Structures are given as C-alpha cells and as structure tokens.
C-alpha positions in Angstrom: 86.6 92.6 90.4 86.0 96.2 91.4 87.0 99.4 89.1 89.9 101.0 91.6 90.9 97.0 92.2 91.4 97.3 88.9 93.2 100.2 88.3 95.6 99.2 91.0 96.2 95.6 89.2 96.7 97.7 85.8 99.2 100.3 87.9 101.3 97.4 89.3 101.5 95.4 85.8 103.0 98.8 84.8 105.2 99.9 87.2 106.7 96.5 87.6 107.3 96.5 83.8 108.8 100.1 83.9 111.3 98.9 86.4 112.2 95.4 85.5 112.4 95.6 81.8 116.3 96.5 81.5 117.5 93.2 80.2 120.6 93.5 77.3 119.8 92.7 74.2 122.0 91.9 72.0 122.6 94.3 69.2 122.1 93.3 65.5 122.0 94.5 62.3 119.8 94.5 59.4 120.3 92.4 56.8 121.5 94.3 52.8 118.4 93.5 51.3 116.4 95.2 54.4 118.6 98.5 54.2 118.5 98.3 50.7 114.8 98.2 50.5 114.3 100.6 53.1 116.5 103.5 51.0 114.9 102.4 48.0 111.3 103.3 49.6 113.1 106.6 51.3 114.5 107.6 47.4 110.8 106.6 45.8 108.5 108.9 48.5 111.0 111.6 49.0 111.9 111.2 52.3 115.2 112.9 53.8 115.8 111.1 56.6 114.6 108.1 58.8 115.4 105.5 61.7 113.7 101.9 62.2 114.3 100.3 65.1 113.1 96.1 65.7 113.3 94.4 68.8 112.4 90.9 69.6 112.8 89.0 72.8 116.6 88.1 72.1 117.7 90.9 70.1 117.5 94.4 68.7 118.4 96.9 66.0 118.4 100.7 64.6 118.5 101.3 61.0 119.6 105.6 60.9 120.0 106.9 57.2 119.7 110.0 55.1 119.7 113.7 56.6 118.0 115.7 59.4 118.0 118.2 57.7 118.1 118.7 54.1 119.1 122.8 53.8 122.5 121.9 56.5 123.2 118.6 55.2 122.9 117.5 58.8 123.0 113.6 58.8 120.8 110.9 60.5 122.8 109.4 63.6 121.3 107.0 66.0 121.1 109.7 68.7 119.0 111.9 66.3 115.7 113.1 68.1 113.1 113.4 66.2 109.9 115.5 66.9 107.0 113.1 67.7 104.6 114.4 70.1 102.3 111.8 70.1 104.8 108.8 70.8 105.4 110.9 74.0 101.9 110.3 75.2 102.8 106.9 76.6 105.6 108.4 78.8 102.9 110.8 80.2 100.7 107.5 80.6 103.6 106.0 82.2 104.3 108.8 84.7 100.9 108.8 85.9 100.6 105.4 86.5 104.3 105.5 88.7 102.7 108.5 90.7 99.8 106.3 91.4 102.0 103.7 92.4 103.7 105.4 95.0 99.8 106.7 96.2 100.9 110.5 94.8 98.0 110.2 92.1 94.6 108.9 91.8 93.6 107.9 88.3 89.9 108.4 89.3 90.1 111.9 90.5 88.8 114.7 88.7 91.8 116.3 87.3 90.2 119.8 87.7 91.3 119.1 91.8 95.2 119.8 90.1 94.1 122.4 87.6 91.4 123.7 85.6 92.0 124.8 81.8 90.5 128.1 82.1 89.3 127.1 78.2 86.7 124.8 80.5 85.8 127.2 83.6 81.9 126.3 82.9 79.9 123.5 81.6 78.0 120.7 82.6 80.5 117.8 82.0 83.7 119.7 82.5 84.4 118.6 86.2 83.4 115.1 85.8 86.5 114.9 83.6 89.5 112.3 85.3 92.7 111.6 84.2 91.7 108.2 83.3 89.3 110.0 80.5 92.0 111.9 79.4 94.2 109.3 79.0 91.8 107.0 77.3 90.4 109.4 74.9 87.3 109.1 76.6 86.9 112.8 77.7 84.7 114.1 75.1 87.4 117.2 74.4 88.0 118.0 70.9 91.6 117.1 69.2 92.5 120.8 69.3 91.2 124.0 71.0 92.7 127.9 70.7 94.2 129.8 73.3 91.0 131.7 73.7 88.4 129.1 73.2 85.6 128.3 75.5 85.1 124.7 75.0 81.6 122.9 76.9 81.9 119.0 77.2 78.4 117.9 75.8 78.6 114.3 76.4 79.4 112.3 79.7 82.8 111.6 80.4 83.7 108.0 79.6 80.9 107.4 77.1 82.6 108.1 73.8 86.0 108.2 72.0 87.6 111.1 70.3 91.2 111.2 70.1 92.6 114.5 71.8 95.7 116.5 71.2 94.3 118.5 74.1 93.5 115.7 76.8 97.5 115.1 77.0 98.4 118.9 77.2 95.8 119.2 80.3 97.3 116.3 81.8 101.0 118.1 81.7 99.2 120.9 82.8 98.2 119.3 85.7 101.3 117.0 87.0 103.5 120.7 86.7 100.9 122.3 88.8 100.4 118.9 91.6 104.0 118.4 91.8 104.9 122.2 90.9 107.9 120.6 88.6 108.5 120.2 84.9 106.9 117.3 83.0 110.5 116.8 81.8 111.7 116.7 85.6 108.8 114.2 86.3 109.6 112.2 83.2 113.4 112.0 84.3 112.1 111.0 87.7 109.5 108.3 86.8 110.7 107.2 83.5 113.7 107.8 82.0 116.1 107.4 84.6 114.6 103.8 85.3 115.2 102.8 82.0 118.4 104.6 81.4 116.9 106.8 78.3 119.2 109.7 77.7 118.3 111.4 74.8 114.7 112.2 74.4 113.1 115.7 76.2 109.8 117.2 76.5 109.4 120.8 75.0 111.3 122.5 71.9 114.7 122.8 73.4 116.2 123.4 69.9 118.5 120.6 70.0 121.4 121.5 67.1 121.2 117.5 66.1 117.1 117.4 66.1 115.7 116.3 63.0 114.0 119.2 61.0 110.5 118.3 59.4 110.3 118.8 55.5 107.0 118.7 53.3 105.6 116.7 50.8 108.4 117.6 47.8 111.0 117.7 50.4 111.3 121.5 51.7 112.3 122.6 55.0 109.2 123.1 57.1 108.5 122.5 60.7 105.1 121.9 62.1 102.6 124.8 62.2 100.7 122.6 65.3 100.4 124.4 68.4 101.1 121.4 71.2 102.1 122.3 74.7 103.1 118.7 75.0 105.9 118.5 72.4 108.4 115.8 72.6 111.4 114.8 71.1 112.7 111.0 71.3 114.6 108.3 69.0 114.5 104.9 67.7 116.7 103.3 70.7 115.1 105.5 73.5 111.6 104.5 72.1 112.4 100.4 71.6 113.1 101.0 76.0 110.0 102.6 76.2 107.8 99.9 74.2 110.1 96.8 75.9 108.5 99.0 79.4 105.2 98.4 78.2 105.6 95.2 76.6 107.2 92.7 79.8 104.1 90.8 81.1 101.7 93.7 80.3 99.3 91.9 78.5 98.9 89.1 81.2 94.6 87.8 81.0 93.7 89.8 83.5 95.3 92.8 82.5 93.8 92.5 79.0 90.5 92.0 80.5 91.4 95.7 82.1 92.5 97.1 79.0 89.9 96.0 76.8 87.0 96.0 79.2 87.1 99.4 81.2 89.6 101.4 79.3 88.7 100.8 75.5 85.3 101.1 75.8 84.9 101.9 72.4 85.7 99.9 68.9 87.0 102.0 66.6 87.2 99.6 63.7 87.0 96.4 62.5 88.6 94.5 59.6 85.5 92.5 57.9 88.4 90.1 56.4 90.2 89.2 59.7 89.4 89.3 63.0 91.3 92.5 63.7 90.1 95.0 65.8 91.4 98.5 66.8 90.4 100.5 70.1 92.5 102.3 72.8 94.0 101.9 75.9 96.1 104.6 78.1 98.3 106.5 76.1 98.4 103.9 73.3 96.3 102.2 71.2 95.3 98.1 71.2 95.4 96.0 68.1 94.0 92.4 68.4 94.4 90.3 65.6 96.0 87.0 65.0 99.4 87.8 66.0 97.9 88.7 69.6 97.2 91.8 71.1 99.7 95.1 70.4 99.7 98.2 71.9 100.2 101.0 69.4 100.8 104.8 68.8 101.4 107.2 65.9 103.1 110.4 66.0 101.7 113.2 62.8 103.7 116.4 63.3 102.0 117.5 59.7 105.9 117.0 58.3 107.3 114.7 60.7 105.5 111.5 60.9 106.2 108.3 63.0 104.5 105.0 64.2 105.5 102.2 66.8 104.0 99.3 67.9 104.8 96.4 70.6 103.2 92.6 70.9 103.8 92.0 74.7 103.0 88.0 74.2 106.3 87.8 71.9 108.1 91.0 73.4 108.4 92.0 69.3 108.4 95.7 68.7 109.0 98.3 65.9 109.6 102.1 65.8 109.5 104.3 62.8 110.5 107.9 62.7 110.9 109.9 59.7 111.5 114.0 59.2 109.0 113.8 56.6 105.4 114.7 55.6 105.6 111.4 53.7 106.4 109.3 56.5 103.8 107.4 57.0 103.1 106.8 53.1 105.8 104.2 53.2 104.9 103.0 57.2 103.3 99.6 55.4 106.0 98.6 53.1 108.5 99.0 56.2 106.7 97.1 58.4 105.8 94.6 55.7 110.3 93.7 55.7 109.7 92.8 60.1 105.8 91.8 60.3 103.6 88.6 58.6 100.8 90.1 58.6 99.4 93.7 57.7 99.2 95.8 61.0 95.3 96.6 61.6 96.6 99.9 62.9 97.9 101.0 60.0 95.1 99.8 58.2 93.1 102.3 60.7 95.3 105.1 60.1 95.0 104.7 56.0 97.8 107.1 55.4 97.8 106.9 51.7 100.5 104.8 50.6 103.4 106.0 48.1 102.3 104.0 45.1 98.9 105.4 44.9 98.0 107.1 41.7 96.5 110.1 43.4 99.5 110.4 46.0 102.0 110.4 42.9 99.8 112.7 41.1 99.5 115.0 43.7 103.3 115.3 44.8 104.1 115.4 41.0 101.7 118.5 40.7 102.9 120.0 43.8 106.5 120.0 42.9 106.3 121.1 39.0 104.2 123.9 40.3 106.5 124.3 43.1 110.2 124.4 41.2 109.5 124.5 37.7 108.7 127.5 35.3 105.0 127.8 34.0 105.2 126.0 30.7 106.9 122.8 32.2 104.5 122.7 35.1 101.8 123.2 32.2 103.2 120.1 30.9 103.3 117.8 33.8 99.0 119.1 34.4 98.5 117.4 31.2 100.0 114.5 31.3 98.3 113.7 34.2 95.2 115.0 32.1 95.9 112.5 29.8 97.0 109.7 31.9 94.8 109.6 34.9 92.3 112.6 34.6 90.7 110.5 37.5 93.3 111.7 39.9 92.4 115.2 39.1 89.1 115.1 41.3 87.9 118.2 44.0 90.1 116.5 46.6 93.0 116.3 45.5 93.0 119.9 43.7 91.7 120.9 47.0 94.6 119.5 48.7 97.1 120.5 46.7 96.3 124.3 45.8 95.5 124.6 49.8 99.3 123.6 50.2 100.6 126.5 48.3 97.9 128.7 50.0 98.9 127.4 53.0 102.7 128.2 52.8 101.9 131.7 51.5 102.6 131.1 48.1 100.2 132.5 46.4 101.0 132.9 42.9 101.3 128.7 42.1 98.5 128.5 43.5 96.8 131.2 41.0 98.5 129.2 38.0 97.2 125.7 39.0 93.7 127.1 39.8 93.2 128.7 36.3 94.8 125.7 34.8 92.5 123.7 36.4 89.4 126.1 35.5 90.5 125.7 31.7 90.0 122.0 31.3 87.3 122.0 33.9 85.1 125.0 34.0 82.4 124.0 35.9 84.3 123.1 39.0 82.8 125.1 42.2 85.5 124.2 44.7 88.0 125.5 42.2 86.4 128.8 42.0 85.9 128.8 45.9 90.2 128.3 46.2 90.7 130.8 43.5 88.9 133.3 45.2 90.5 132.4 48.5 93.9 133.2 46.8 92.4 136.4 45.2 91.8 137.6 48.4 94.8 136.7 50.3 96.5 138.8 47.3 94.4 141.8 48.5 92.4 141.7 44.7 89.0 141.3 46.7 86.5 142.5 44.0 88.3 139.9 41.6 88.5 137.4 44.4 84.1 138.0 45.0 83.8 137.8 41.4 85.3 133.9 41.6 83.2 133.0 45.1 79.9 134.3 43.1 81.0 131.8 40.3 80.9 129.2 42.8 77.4 130.0 44.5 76.1 129.9 40.7 77.5 126.1 40.1 77.0 125.1 43.6 74.3 126.9 45.9 75.4 125.0 48.5 78.8 126.6 49.0 77.2 129.9 50.0 77.3 128.2 53.7 80.6 128.0 53.1 81.7 131.5 51.5 78.8 134.1 52.6 80.2 133.8 56.5 83.4 135.3 54.7 81.6 138.4 53.7 82.3 140.9 56.2 86.0 140.2 55.3 85.7 141.2 52.3 83.3 143.8 52.2 85.2 145.8 54.7 88.0 145.5 52.4 86.6 146.3 49.2 85.1 149.6 51.3 88.5 150.6 52.5 89.9 150.1 49.0 87.5 153.4 48.4 89.2 155.4 50.9 91.9 157.8 50.3 95.5 157.0 51.4 96.4 160.0 52.7 97.4 159.8 56.3 101.6 159.3 56.6 102.7 155.5 57.4 104.6 157.1 60.3 101.5 157.9 62.2 100.8 154.1 62.8 104.2 153.1 64.4 104.6 152.7 68.1 104.5 149.8 70.9 100.9 148.5 71.5 99.8 145.6 74.8 101.3 143.0 72.9 102.9 143.8 69.3 105.0 146.3 68.0 104.6 148.4 64.4 107.6 150.0 62.7 108.7 151.8 59.6 111.7 150.3 57.7 112.7 152.2 54.4 109.5 153.1 54.3 107.6 149.7 55.0 105.3 149.6 57.6 106.1 146.2 59.5 104.3 144.4 62.2 105.7 142.0 65.1 104.6 139.9 68.1 104.9 136.2 69.4 104.0 134.7 66.6 105.6 137.3 63.7 108.8 139.1 63.3 108.9 142.7 61.2 106.1 141.2 58.9 105.3 143.6 56.3 102.2 145.1 56.4 100.3 145.8 52.9 97.8 148.7 53.1 94.4 148.4 51.4 92.7 151.6 53.3 93.8 155.0 55.0 94.1 152.6 58.4 93.4 149.1 56.8 96.7 147.1 56.2 96.9 143.4 55.5 99.6 141.0 57.2 101.3 140.1 54.0 102.6 136.8 55.1 99.9 135.5 56.9 96.6 135.5 54.1 94.0 135.2 56.6 95.4 138.1 59.5 94.7 141.7 59.2 95.2 145.2 60.9 93.2 148.1 61.1 94.2 151.2 63.5 91.7 153.1 65.4 92.4 156.5 65.5 91.5 159.6 68.1 92.1 163.1 67.4 94.4 162.3 64.4 96.8 160.4 66.8 96.6 156.3 66.8 94.9 155.0 69.7 94.7 151.4 69.4 95.0 148.4 66.8 92.5 145.9 65.8 93.8 142.2 64.8 91.3 140.7 63.1 91.1 137.2 61.3 89.2 135.3 58.3 86.9 133.5 61.0 85.5 137.0 62.5 87.5 136.3 65.5 88.6 140.2 66.4 91.0 142.0 69.2 92.2 145.0 70.0 95.5 146.5 71.6 95.8 149.9 72.9 98.5 151.9 71.8 101.2 152.1 75.2 101.9 155.5 74.7 100.1 158.4 72.4 
C-alpha cells in the first residue's frame, strides 16, 4: 500500500469515528472511596481544582472538585473550562483529517503553499515541511520560538521526532489563511458540532467561569508561556473527543499506519515490560499488555493535564487541573481506574507528590514565601538535618529561580545566602545570587558573586561571561551624574509610552502597564517588574530622540519617539 493510500485510509477511519461516536453512555458516579482518594491527593499536593473523567464502552462519569480560582473562591463545576493547549492539538489534527476527507486539504502538501511563517522564510529544508510532518512532530522545528527569531531546519523533515508547539501554531495559521476563517470556526464546523461539544474553545476568551492557574504553593498565577493555539476544555467535552478517536481507530491496518508511517521514532521503552511510547498525529501512542492507547498531556506551567484512550476497549480517562502540581498526582489517580501503570506517564516522568525532593521543594518555597525569616530558616534547618540530600544543586536552583521568575527577589536572596552559609562551595548558588543582585540593580556586588562562582567552577564562565556587557553597561552608568529631569524622557514611542506619575517614571507597552522604571544612570533605567529588561533613552540636542530596549540575552531594539 503506497503512502497516499495509507493516508486516505487513516482519514476515512477518523472521519467515520468522528461522525459515528455519538452513542449515549450511562452516566454514573465514582464510589465514595474513589472520591475520598482524589480529594486526599488534592489536599496533600495542594491542588485547588480538578476534573476527572472516565468512560468505557457502556458508562462514563465526571468528578469535579475544589476551586477554579482560590482568589475569588469560584468553585469547579462540570462545565468549568481548563486551559490545556496541547490537548487541543488532537482537535487540530481532527480538523485536518476531516478537511482531507472532503478533499479540501492534502496532508502531504508542503504547508508553505498555504502559509509561510516569516521566521522560516529561509533555509534548506524549511520549504519541505508538510502538514503530516507537523502533526506528528517530525518537522524538525524547535519546541518554542520567539516572535523575532529566525528558524532554520537543519535536518530532513520526517526523520526525527521533536515535540513542537510551534508546529501546531503553524498548522493553525495555515488553516486560518487557507480557509479565511478562525480556528474556532473550523473546530465548530468539523469537530465540535458533530460531537455536540459546547464548552470548549480556542483563544483566550476570558470566560468568567474558566479555571485560573496556581503555582507550586497555591498562589494564583496563570502561565506566562506564549502560545497562539490556546485551548480551553472540560472533562465532559474532552471525553467526547477521546471517544471520537476510540471507535474502530485501531483496526489492524490503522495501527500499522500509526506505528510505521506517522511515528517513525520510538521515544522510550520500559525494560521491565513490553511498553513503548511513540507519536502519531496530534496524539502520542502507548503500546503495552492492555493494548495500544492514544494519549496527550498539557503543561501550561500552572495548569497541567493528561488524557488517554484505549480504542480496543473503548476506555478513556482525562485529568484536568489548575495547578503546577497537577501531574504530581497523575499516576496515583490513574491507578484508581487502570490495573497497570501507564507507560505514557512513566515516560513523562513528572515528579510525584510523595517524592522527598518534591516535598522539600514545596516546603522551602512555602516557607520563604509565606513565613517570616526566622521560621523560614527553621524549615531549611529541618530539611538539612532530616534529608540533606534533598538540598542538591538541582533542587536549590529550581527553588531560587522560582522566586526570581516571580520577581520575588528578597526571599530568593535570603534563601541563596542561607544555603551558602551551609554549602559555601556551591558555584551554582553563587550564580543565582549574582543574578538576584543584578536584578536588584546591585551590579558591583552581583559581579563579585559571579567571580566567586567562576573561581570555584571555571566552566561556569561559559554561562556568566556573555552577560558581562549587560553588567558593564550598568556599572559604567552608575558613575554618571543623574542631572537630566525625568520629565524629559516622557512621551509616545513607536510601540510604547513613558509617563511621569508622582515623580515616578513608568513604562507601558503590549506586555507591561505602567511598570515603574528604576534609574541606574543619567539615561539608563531598569524595568522593575522584569529583571532582565532595561530601557536606555537616546538624546539629541537635549531632547529624547528614541529609546533602546535591551535584554540580558543581548537582544536590543530601538523605538523612535513619535514627536520631539
């Protein structure tokens, strides 16, 4: 059977499935024992809200519990939408297959025929990428890319697997351009309406009922990942999608298509049993003693979810959470419904809530975020006494960086200095301390900390020295007079506005609103809410002509003032 015939067969199977899987199942409930087990896991892992859905050939249930938003005390209901972008990739795949069924889309055509991402305008292999390459994560694209990046594919598309959010963003853009409509309209027409899905949607529509993300220690914090293909769903809707990929999807011919043509690379194999993880169109593939399964997970940092379906037994499971800790309990919840461990969850390898290092990390973050300095030090001391191995470089880097990432520099500094009192030869912590002090505009002390790190570990210079121009610029600016009045820098620029409010200079653009600027030198300012971002005003004839935005990474852009 040639490649095109294989693809057509796959399309037919999925199309039949999507149209014919509207069979009613008996709605049941979890046992009280299962409910109690889930709620206990939520409590110990500090997960605010959860939806669990399960179905087999005859029945289904949905269990919703906790809070969609701790800040507003909004509770989770069965129709609460959770952000789970990667789960939407199966919907995008289904749209592609339905369009292909109607001869409106050729999955083997190069996607540049319909849309060329400007970041991929050049390159040897960029114009060879097809829809199928993107659907199966074999295009060679990186997982992420910034708006202004230039991307060049350095391998032949279809040969190697690399998970790519960027690839599905490209599919979405191409479909919208080709059919001159939104991805939501396409989903409604080809997937949601046939499956009677009413509460799932693409895009950040700011639904008042939507779950809000929470970090490791339970604070409201939505993901700061930039992803064009934003997707919200709930357990009931997503079980319909799993059902659509369940009915007759894995007939022998289709299984052969999946494992041989769309999943050329085996990602992981368990040495103790016959279980394999590979990849298909929009969904991963798990094989094992319970038969093949299709699965997907979503990691939105502060909202983590998982879904799986076994087509042969028509059994499916979906877990939606609004917490960074969501997948820390995924294995324990899956064990309530499946006799064997899920190979996909083993491959994902998210640290379990009962792992000593996970508990140590959470206790440290909670102590230094919520408690006074003395009590926080007591928590650190107890971990040092009872499980010193938990205070390793990797864990400390993660904990300290989590504070830096939230711009909570004081607890980050306290923890770094306390750790260095007990482990004074830890180069990585000196690097973190250098970052913290730099982000606090204490540039001389910052560079001293970096120098200590390089003395202990000369290899760390590879990481530190590229930052030197950023710090050198600041230390030179600190020697300048600061005679220019702040009002001189105000005005509208190409993509930003600078204002003076109560003697405080503020900066606004598409990402920041009235963010305070901290003066370093005469014309150089740090953006207080973004420790790696800086503004330098360029002058001409005593007037502000433009501003330069610079990043610790070295990226610099200039915006002219609209009127001088």
